[in-house]
N, C-alpha and C positions, 0 to 999 in steps of 0.2 A: 155853747162853750162857756165855761165859767170865767168871768173876768177877774184877773188878779188885782187885789187891792194893794195900796202902798204899805210898806212896813209900818209906817206911823199909824195906820188904821187896822193893822193886823193883816195876816196873809190868808189867802184862800186855801184850797185843798193842797195838802202836801203829800208827796210820794217818797217813800224810803226804799231805795233799790240796792240791795246787797250785791256786791260783786263776788260771786262764788267761784270756786275752783282754782284760786291762786295757789301756786306751789309754795313749798317752804322757802321763805326768803333767805338768801345767803348774802354774805358781804360782797359788795361790788356789783350786785345785780342791777340791771336797768329796771328799776321799780316802775317807772312810767310806762315802759313798753309792756310790762306784765299786766298793768292795770288796763291799758287799751285793749290788749288781746282778751283779757277776761271779760270785759264789757262786750266785745264783738261776739264772743262765743255765746253770750246770752241774748244777742240781738239788740244790745243797748248801744246807742251812740251818745257821746257827750253833747249836751245842748247848752246854748246860752241860757243862763239863769240857774244852771246846776251848781251845786256846792259839793265838793268831794271831801268826805271825812275819812281820815286814815288813822288806824290804830297806831299808837306810838311804837308798838313792838315791831311792826313791819318796817317802819322807818329806821329804828335802831338796828335791826338786823342788817338792812341794806347798807347802813353806814358803818358797820363793824363795831357797834357798841355792845358787843357780847364779851363776857369775861368767863374764862375757864377757872373755876375756883381752885383747881389743882395748881394753878400758877400763883396763887395768892398766899402770902405769908401774913397771918394775922398779927397785929400789934398787941402789946400787953393790954392796952385798953379794950381792944376788940375781944380778947380772950376773957377779960373780966366781965364785960357786959353781955356777952353772948348767952350765958346760962340764965341771966335775968330776963331775957326776952325770948328764951327758948329758940334760939337761932344758931346756925353754924357760925363759928367765929370768923371764918373766911368771908362769909356774906356780910357780916357786920363790918369787917374791914373795908369792903367795897363801899358800903353805905357811908362810912366815915370819909372815905376819899371823895365821894360825890357831894358832900355836905359842906355848907358854910358853918353851920352850928347845929348842935342838938338842942331841941326845945323841951321835949319831954320823953320819958321812957314809959311804955306801957308793958303789959304782960306778954305781948306778942310782937312788938315793933318799937323802933325808935321813931319819934316824930321829929323831923328835922326841917331845916331850911336848906334847900338845895343851892347849888351854885347859880342856878337860874333865878332864884328867889321864890320858888314854890315851897309851900309848907305842906308836907305830906309824909306818909309812912314809908320808912326805909329808903328815902330819897328816890323812890320809883324803881329801885333795884328789885327784880322779880324773876322767879323761876318758872312761873306758869306759861304754858305754850311755848316753851323753849326746848328744843330737842337735846337730849343728853342729860345724864344724871348730875353733871358737875357745872352746867352752864347757867348763867344768869344774864339778863339784859339790863342795861342802864338807859336812862333817858338820852335822847339826842343831845349833842353838845349845844346846839342852838336850834331849838324847834322852829322858831320863826324863820330862820334862814333856810331850814329844810323845807318848810311850806312854800316859801318863795321859789326855791329851786324846782320843786315838783310842779307848781303852778305854771312856771315858765316852760318847763319841758312838755307839759300837757298841751299848752298853747301851740308849741312848735309842731307837735305830732298831730293834733286834731284841728287846729285853726280856731279853736273855741276858747274863750276866756272862762276859766273855771276857778273860782276861789277854792282854797284848800285849807282845811282845818286838821291839825294833828291832835288826836285826843288820847286821854288816859283816864283810868278810873281813879277817883279820889273819894275819900271819906269826907264827911261834912260836919262841922260843929252843930250841935243841938239835934242832929237827926241820924238815925241808923241807916245803914246800907251805903253802897257805892254808886256813884253816878259818873258817867263820862263827862269830862270837861275839856276845854280847849287849852292845850299847852303850847300850841304853835298855830299861826294863822297867816294867811296872805290873801289879799284881794277883796276884803270886805270889812265893813265897820263891825268891830267886835262888841262894842257897847252902843246902846241907843239911849241917849239922854232925853227923857221926857219932862224933865223939870221945867216949870214955867209954861207948860202947855195944858190945855183943859182935857179932862177925861170925857167919857161918853155922856156924862150928866152936867158937864160944864164946870166941874170943880177943878181948881188949879192944882196940878201935881207939883209937889215940893221936894220929893225925895226919890222918885222913881227913875232908876237907870236899869234898863234891861240888859242882861248878859247874853246877847244874841248868839255869840259863838259857842258859849256853854250850852245854850238851849238846843242848838243844832247838833252839837256833839252828843248830848243826851238822847235826842231823837234817833240819831244814827246808832247809838249804843244798844237800842232795843233790837236792832237787826243784827248787830255783831255778836251779842251774847258772849259768854265766856267759854263755852264748850263747842260752839258751832264752827269755830275757826274761819270767821269772816272778817278780815282786817280792813276792808274798804267798803264804803257805802256812798251812794249818790243820793243827796237830798234834792228833790225836784219840786218846784212850785213855790219856793220861798222867795219873796221879793226883797232880797238883801240890798244893801247900799254899798256900792263899790267904794273902796278906800284903801290907802296904803297904811294899814294899822297892823300892829303886832299883838299877839295874845298877852304879851307882858302888860298891856294896858288893863287887863283884868285883875292884876294883882293889887290887893288892898295895901296902901302905904303902911309901913310898920307903925307909924304913930297912931293909926286908926285901928290897928289890929290888937284886940284884947288878948290874943293868945301868944303874942310875942313881947 
């Protein structure tokens, strides 16, 4: 049997277990019960040391963070900007409502700072994997609180402490492509600060802070895909450090952010 090493020294073998067969999530549904049943159908039991990564969209749907664009009256500003980003003015109106401020405008999206402090395209408002021609989802009101609620409910149902990460796909400065990152977290240390510790060759690390929650979200994202409709993944074998930390710790302070 392979012995797990501490997070500080790296982890051993990781397993990424997608929870398949979840139904279309609807407002008010018991998401935790659906997750436990989906795992049982696959012969999977939650174990100590597991980390559950949930796609934001599943959480948003369960929490009723879905908007019917037919109910939205776009403002003059939304009507003005919509053609410039090739978007429905009603969608742009929802984006503006979800934003603290608009940072940039591209050919396809508004880059905004959301009410949570995330800098992302269209405030996370999205049509993909949402049933209906006129529906969009918004990010959860408080993703960290959502993660805490789900973790507590899973513990009650399974008797197992399982940290929870809520993930969403974000673009990245300087690099092409989307990667899943943590927008909500509960039960684990989201950052691992290695500054002041030696590397494998004895050199003192001066700037290395690992975004542990983002790395777990990205690993889970490989099993979620965008067309496979897998909104939940168990990451097994990672030696995380338990902590009462939120994903908001991952946000770079505005004074250090060259894009704001």
